[in-house]
N, C-alpha and C positions, 0 to 999 in steps of 0.2 A: 504493500499500499504506499509505503514511503517513497518508492520510485514512481508510483502512478501519480502521487500527489506532486512530487518534485517536478516531473515531465509534463503533467496536462492539469495540475491544479484541481478545483473543484469539479471541474466538467469531466476529467478524467475519473475521479472517485465515484460520480454519479452513474458512470457507465457500468459499474460493478452491480450486478444483480441484487436488489434489496437495498441499495445504498441511495437514498434520496439527498435533497439539498441539506436538510438538518443534520442527518448523521454525517454527510460529507464535511460540513462545517466543524463539528465536533471532532472528527478525524484530523483535520487540519490543526485546529487548537490544540488536540492532544500532541500532534507531531512537533508544533513550535513551542509549546509551554510545559509538556510532560503531564499536563492535567486539562481539564476543562471546567467551565463555570458550572455546568448542571451537576458535576459529580461532586464539585466542592460544596454546593448548596445542600446535597442529599448528605454528605458526611456531617455537615454542621448540624442538620435537622435530625440525624439518626443518633440516639443515645449509644455510647460506645459498647454497652452491654449487650445490644440487639444484635450486632454484628458477631459476637461470640455464640449466638445461637446458630449460626451457619456450620459451626464445627461439629454439630450434632447430626449424626446420620439419620435421615428422614426429614431434616429441616432445610428447605432450600429458602431462596431469596422471597418467594411469594408468601411462604407459611410463616417466616420470620415476620414479615412485615404485617401479615394478618394477626399473628399473636400478640404483636406489640400494639397495634391499632385497635383491635376488638378487645383483648383480654387483658392489655397493659402489661404484658410480660416484657420486661426490659432487660434481663440479665439472666445467667444460668441458675442464679439462686431464686428468682422468682418463677422460672420455668420449673425448678425442682417443686417449689410450693403448689404451683399449678398442677402438676402432674399428680402429686401426692394428694390433692384434693378432689382427683377424678375429672379435672378439666379437659384432658385430651378427648374425653368421650363427647364432649360439646363442639368439637372442632370438625366442620365439615372438611372433607378430603384427606382425613386422617384415620385409615382403617386399623383394624387389631394389630395387623403385622407392624405397620409404621409406628404405631403407639408402642409396641412392646421394644422395638428398636430404640425408640427415644428413652424408653425407661431404663433400657440395660446400659445406654450411653451414659445416663446421668449417674 
């Protein structure tokens, strides 16, 4: 992508399937600065402990975000409490196998 961006700029990046104007702009910003504004905003708005949830097998970005937003789970310790109190049974998209993996990981 770096070569495409250097040779053809934003138009070259937009020629890649799935890359539109917004993504191309973020790629250029990332290549130029090593980060991009949207990422920095997300990091500032997300409590540090929420990112730790991603280390638990069975919890991906969408699940971590939902646990934080809907159930106020913001750390591994609050996840332990949530699980201990049967909270995983309330979460849509977490089936018995995933719930067991999460419990074992904690």
